[in-house]
C-alpha positions in Angstrom: 2.5 -35.7 -18.6 1.2 -32.2 -19.7 -2.5 -31.8 -20.0 -4.2 -29.6 -22.8 -7.7 -28.5 -22.7 -9.6 -28.6 -26.0 -13.2 -27.3 -26.4 -15.6 -29.0 -28.9 -19.4 -29.1 -29.8 -21.4 -32.2 -30.2 -22.8 -33.0 -33.5 -25.5 -35.3 -35.1 -23.9 -38.1 -37.3 -23.9 -36.6 -40.8 -22.8 -37.3 -44.3 -19.9 -36.1 -46.6 -21.8 -32.8 -47.5 -22.2 -32.0 -43.7 -18.7 -32.8 -43.0 -17.3 -30.6 -45.7 -19.5 -27.8 -44.6 -17.9 -28.0 -41.2 -14.3 -27.8 -42.6 -15.3 -24.8 -44.6 -16.3 -23.2 -41.3 -12.7 -23.9 -39.8 -14.1 -27.1 -37.8 -12.6 -30.7 -37.6 -14.8 -33.6 -37.4 -13.9 -35.8 -34.5 -14.9 -39.0 -32.8 -14.2 -40.0 -29.0 -14.3 -43.6 -28.0 -13.0 -46.4 -25.7 -12.8 -47.0 -22.0 -16.5 -47.2 -20.9 -17.4 -43.8 -23.0 -20.4 -44.1 -25.8 -19.2 -43.5 -29.2 -19.3 -39.4 -29.4 -18.8 -37.1 -32.4 -18.1 -33.7 -32.2 -16.2 -31.0 -33.9 -13.4 -28.6 -32.7 -11.9 -25.6 -34.1 -9.0 -26.1 -36.6 -7.0 -23.3 -34.9 -7.0 -24.8 -31.5 -6.3 -28.4 -32.8 -3.1 -26.9 -34.2 -1.7 -26.4 -30.5 -2.1 -30.1 -30.1 -0.9 -31.2 -33.7 1.8 -29.1 -34.8 4.1 -29.8 -31.9 6.4 -32.5 -31.3 5.2 -32.8 -27.6 2.5 -35.3 -26.4 -0.3 -34.4 -24.4 -3.2 -35.9 -22.3 -6.5 -34.1 -23.9 -8.9 -32.6 -21.5 -12.0 -32.5 -23.8 -14.9 -30.1 -22.5 -17.7 -30.9 -24.8 -20.7 -28.2 -24.9 -19.1 -26.4 -22.4 -19.9 -29.0 -19.5 -19.2 -32.9 -20.4 -15.5 -33.5 -19.6 -13.6 -36.1 -21.0 -9.8 -37.4 -20.6 -8.7 -38.5 -23.6 -5.4 -39.0 -26.0 -5.0 -38.5 -29.7 -5.2 -41.8 -31.5 -5.4 -41.1 -35.0 -5.5 -38.2 -37.3 -6.5 -38.0 -41.1 -4.6 -35.3 -43.3 -5.2 -34.0 -46.4 -2.6 -35.6 -48.9 -1.7 -32.0 -50.5 -2.6 -29.2 -48.2 -1.5 -31.0 -44.9 -4.9 -29.8 -43.1 -6.2 -31.9 -40.6 -9.6 -33.6 -42.0 -10.5 -35.9 -39.2 -9.4 -36.7 -35.6 -10.1 -40.0 -33.4 -9.4 -39.5 -29.7 -9.3 -42.5 -27.3 -11.0 -42.0 -23.9 -8.6 -42.8 -20.9 -8.6 -43.2 -17.0 -6.2 -43.5 -14.3 -6.4 -47.3 -13.6 -5.6 -48.3 -17.5 -2.3 -48.4 -19.1 -2.2 -46.0 -21.8 -0.2 -46.5 -25.2 1.4 -43.3 -26.4 4.1 -41.9 -28.4 6.3 -39.4 -26.6 9.2 -37.4 -28.1 12.7 -38.5 -28.0 15.3 -35.7 -26.5 19.1 -36.8 -27.3 21.7 -35.4 -24.6 25.5 -35.7 -24.6 28.1 -35.8 -27.3 28.9 -39.1 -28.9 32.4 -40.5 -28.4 32.3 -41.8 -31.9 31.6 -38.2 -33.3 34.7 -36.9 -31.5 36.8 -39.7 -33.4 35.4 -38.6 -36.8 32.1 -40.6 -37.2 28.7 -39.1 -38.0 25.7 -39.3 -35.7 22.2 -40.2 -37.1 18.9 -40.3 -35.7 16.0 -42.7 -37.1 13.4 -42.3 -34.7 12.1 -38.8 -33.1 9.4 -40.5 -31.2 9.0 -43.6 -28.9 5.9 -45.4 -28.3 5.5 -46.1 -24.4 2.7 -47.8 -22.4 2.0 -46.7 -18.9 -0.6 -45.3 -16.6 -1.7 -41.6 -16.7 0.5 -41.1 -13.4 3.6 -42.2 -15.1 3.4 -41.3 -18.4 6.8 -39.2 -19.4 6.6 -35.9 -21.2 9.7 -37.1 -23.2 12.2 -39.9 -23.2 15.8 -38.5 -22.6 18.4 -40.6 -24.0 22.1 -40.0 -23.2 24.6 -40.7 -26.3 28.0 -40.0 -24.6 28.9 -43.5 -24.7 28.3 -44.2 -28.4 31.4 -45.3 -30.1 32.0 -45.8 -33.6 29.4 -48.2 -35.7 27.4 -48.6 -32.4 23.5 -48.0 -32.2 20.9 -47.5 -29.7 17.9 -49.7 -30.3 14.7 -49.4 -28.7 15.0 -52.7 -26.5 18.1 -50.9 -24.8 15.9 -48.0 -23.4 15.0 -48.9 -19.7 12.4 -46.8 -18.1 11.0 -47.3 -14.5 7.2 -48.2 -14.3 7.0 -47.8 -18.5 6.9 -50.5 -21.0 8.4 -49.7 -24.4 6.3 -50.8 -27.0 8.0 -49.8 -30.3 9.5 -52.9 -31.8 12.8 -53.5 -29.7 15.0 -53.7 -33.0 14.3 -50.5 -34.2 17.1 -48.5 -34.4 16.8 -45.0 -32.5 20.3 -43.6 -33.3 23.8 -44.3 -33.8 27.3 -43.3 -35.3 28.5 -44.2 -38.6 32.0 -44.3 -39.6 33.1 -41.9 -42.5 35.5 -41.7 -44.9 37.7 -39.5 -43.0 37.5 -41.8 -40.0 38.5 -44.8 -42.0 41.5 -42.9 -43.6 42.9 -41.6 -40.0 42.6 -45.5 -38.9 44.8 -46.6 -41.8 47.2 -44.3 -41.5 47.8 -44.6 -37.6 
């Protein structure tokens, strides 16, 4: 999995007024916790954070606080403004090489579904898949080949098998499929 370095400055725990002042300066309040790390509060530049949040990719974050303290973490939770879509707060979860990490990775669809060639319509319900693995085994993306997908067939999360990786998305969650369309029904009746 790709790593992304993010620089931040530790801060004192403060109230709403201080957090509002940080946001007006273009900073995003953050928390780091988990995996034997003491709860740390800090801020990062909103512009730097956009490189991680405004992409479909998943990253392991290398946090550098105050220019010297280094932590390995993943995005755990993001809080967004409901109107302006500005990131208001981020929780980072510290990770290490030995414990498995639960993270969402993007899905990449390859191939041409057989059902689409018969007149069906392809649809994709899920863009990311939640997986659990150690840092060394985490994939950048999950590739799914849809070539054998026929009319009225679906691929569910439970159908995805990966080496050394556990798929933790609900096994009945439909990732993608091919629907029968009106044109398909007409051509089958005429035959």
